[in-house]
C-alpha positions, 0 to 999 in steps of 0.5 A: 382785466382791468382796462388800464392793462392796455392804456397804461402800457406801451412795450409788449412780450408775447409768449407763444407761436406767433407764426401759425396765423390760427394761433391766439398768440399770432392773433394777439401779436398782430392785434397789438401791432395794429393798435400802434403797440411795440411788440416782440414775440418768444420765441419767434422774433427773439429766443429769449425774454432776455433778449428783448431790446425794450423794457417790458411793460407787459409779458403776455403768457399765450404758451404752454404753461410748462414752457411759459414756466421755463422762459420765465424762470430764465429770465433776467429782465424787469417786467412791470406786468403780466397777463395769463392767457386762458389756458396758459396759467399755472400755479407755479407760474402764479407762484413765481410771478408773486415771488418776483413781485410782478403783478399780474392778471388773468384774462385776454387781451384780444377781448380787452382790445374788443371792449375798446372797439379796437379789435373784432372776433367777427371781422374777417380782416382780423389777422 
């Protein structure tokens, strides 16, 4: 994943379980918030991507691919970029993102933050 993925974006939507502290969606959301990004989770903060109140710079898929595709298919909002976390990708999601002209990459946002020294998997203080 290119380091510019985080530097060029501010408004993030995380698709996944952000309630359970053991889930990566939760860890991603908290790490992004801790680093000053605006973050909304779906479902969680809102039920649909369409309910997000700000422009979506990055849509992060950290969810079962079947549910992720459902949320994407109902979405009517503009999305600038998407990240497909490990285990959250499918051919159908990639095809739909391509059809909509949404650039995407497959990778881990936590690893990108770690590369920049803004997150540590080893740090017991990380949520």
